[in-house]
ZALUMLUM-946349 format. One record per residue (C-alpha): x, y, z. Coordinates in steps of 0.001 Angstrom, whole numbers, padded with zeros to 6 digits, always signed. Each point is the difference from the previous one (the first is absolute). Layout:
// residues N
XYZ;...
This chain:
// residues 225
-007753+011721+002487;+002472-002889+000353;+001257+001187+003372;-003467+000346+001513;-001783-002928-001647;-001061-002816+002315;-000721-003373-001593;-002538-001953+002065;-000275-003664-000931;-002842-002362+000910;+000657-003632+001035;-001947-001408-002965;+002579+001608-002303;+002903-001805+001667;-001898-003298+000034;-000700+000356-003733;+003649+000779-000744;+001206-002992+002014;-002573-002237-001694;+001121+001105-003466;+003619-000632+001003;-000794-003509+001225;-001806-000755-003284;+002746+001382-002258;+001672-002029-002737;+003016-001976+001114;+002381+002087-002100;-001440+003352+001128;+002265+001956+002343;-002715+002439+001007;-003618+000905-000632;-001461+003386-000830;-003495+001418+000122;-002256+003038+000043;-000881+001849+003200;-003501+001405+000444;-001142+002533+002560;-000915+003600+000679;+001813+003288+000623;-001137+002086+002955;+001645+003244+001202;+003667-000849-000377;-000398-003691+000742;-000427-003022-002217;-002126-002931+001124;+000763-003243-001849;-003099-002161+000349;+000352-002651-002698;+002308-001423-002648;+000315-002625-002703;+002953-001786-001570;+001106+000725-003577;+001688-002783-002019;+003449+000949-001219;+003243-001443-001331;+003324+001327+001139;+003584-000693-000984;+003260+001844+000499;-000484+001915-003249;-003719+000715-000186;-003353-000062+001735;-003440-000502-001532;-003313+000325+001835;-003467-001006-001185;-001468+003506-000081;-003217-001125-001677;-000626-002366+002913;+000712+002841+002433;-002521+002282-001709;-002690-002693-000091;+000491-000841+003673;-000232+003656+000931;-003276+000383-001890;-001422-003025+001834;+001025+001472+003355;-001603+003315-000946;-003332-001763-000469;+000191-001248+003598;+001420+003132+001625;+000048+003149-002126;+001717+002034+002737;+003228-002027-000256;+002429+001356-002576;+003487-000991-001086;+002452+001494+002506;+003162-001865-000949;+001491-003457-000180;+001778-002568+002131;+002819-002470-000360;+001435-002637+002278;+003602+000384+001077;+001838+002915+001542;+001739+001490-003020;-000938+002733-002453;+001594-001080-003277;+000273+001466-003497;-003010-002090-000963;-001909+001623+002851;+000548+003362-001688;-001548-001297-003238;-003018-001455+001793;-000423+003184+002004;-000103+002045-003209;-003092-001930-001062;-001757+000714+003295;+000771+003713-000283;-002400-000057-002955;-002666-001692+002114;+000402+002087+003166;+001078+003594+000653;+002596-000873+002643;+000233-003803+000275;+001636-001656+002969;+002275-003016-000303;-000432-002475+002862;+002660-002641+000633;-000681-003013+002206;+002971-002128+001035;-001403-003531+000048;+003391-001584+000720;-000442+000751+003725;+003782+000182+000422;-000408+002455+002864;-002623-002211+001737;-002715+002431-001047;-001594+001259-003175;+001714+003204-001066;-002447+002361-001723;+001109+003193-001718;-001663+002553-002260;+001477+002435-002499;-001065+002801-002297;+002006+001063-003018;+001317+003322-001215;+001879+000975-003140;+003585+001180+000406;+002517+001450-002439;+000660+003080-002088;-002736+001112-002429;+000956-000881-003554;+002435-002649+001206;-000396-003613+001058;-002610-000225+002738;-000226-002589+002758;-002447-001224+002623;+000544+000113+003752;-002113-002009+002446;-000631+001742+003317;-001195-002008+003047;-003278+000997+001640;-001477-000942+003362;-001904-003294+000153;-002678-000790+002580;-002259-002998+000501;-003712+000708+000316;-002997-002309+000293;-003760+000188-000032;-001716-001739+002906;-000885-003167-001995;+003625-000222-001170;+001257+000398+003554;-002253-002832+001175;+001363-002235-002753;+003629+000853+000768;-000508-000620+003723;-001519-003396-000801;+002899-000939-002270;+002566+001010+002629;-001529-002474+002426;+001185-002813-002239;+003681+000972-000134;+000759-002042+003129;-002016-002990-001209;+002258-002725-001496;-002606-000586-002721;-000305+003762-000649;-003777-000265+000129;-002666+001985+001802;-003583-000861+000788;-002749+002426-000880;-002002+001208+002975;-003782-000285-000144;-002175+003119+000041;-001400-000914+003411;+003494-000353+001468;+001031+003365-001448;-003067+001665+001531;+000751-001643+003345;+003616+001207-000053;-001059+003498-001014;-002535+000155+002852;+002608-001236+002468;+002485+002629-001187;-002671+002702+000229;-000889-001132+003522;+003637+000298+001102;+000292+003485-001507;-003208+001119+001701;+001313-001307+003332;+003193+002028-000413;-002024+003077-000951;-002302-000439+002989;+002951-000346+002362;+001577+003139-001446;-003218+002004+000432;-000469-001233+003574;+003562+001038+000865;-000663+003480-001365;-003224+000277+002003;+001751-001100+003204;+002801+002527-000515;-002638+002642-000707;-001850-000749+003261;+003225+000116+002035;+001023+003265-001641;-003464+001471+000596;+000097-001090+003660;+003396+001574+000558;-001142+003255-001559;-003014+000041+002313;+002215-000674+003002;+002352+002847-000895;-002970+002323-000432;-001354-000935+003439;+003381+000497+001633;
């Protein structure tokens, strides 16, 4: 399943992860959280998430699992179709602590995915990776865990796409702000866009009709000759 699984992530998930990272404690190196979504025919759609408080040192990691369970129950009351599909962490490394956290999520989901989001932006873009785990080793001996990368794609519902497009308009603004467009202006722009598309369609149809008349005339001429 790991080789064929496609992990599709919605923009709201990335925004939530970035927000939790920006609100982290000063001494926290990374943030972790639960991923919610749905499985559908070999693909995983991650539609939501929430942060989980945790403490991490070189020797140990402790997560507030009671908080995670309570948050999941609250989300279920809003959207019962979303289930736990894995967890996320900021950074680009899969550490020994990641293995311990992943073990917990294997009890909450059949085949959880681990999503890493590199918020350092060292490569001038946000590096997003996803992994699934598998057990390796000899039966009866010490067993280990291997994380296998899976394909990651970005996907968006229409309302999300509208929001992302609006946000992108502010990236060239020195103040990084955007102004909301009124409903009337949106309708006007939509009508103008529709008018342009209809004009192109009309021109295309007229060209086909003209070519059809010429072709029909030539066929008639050849028949007469």
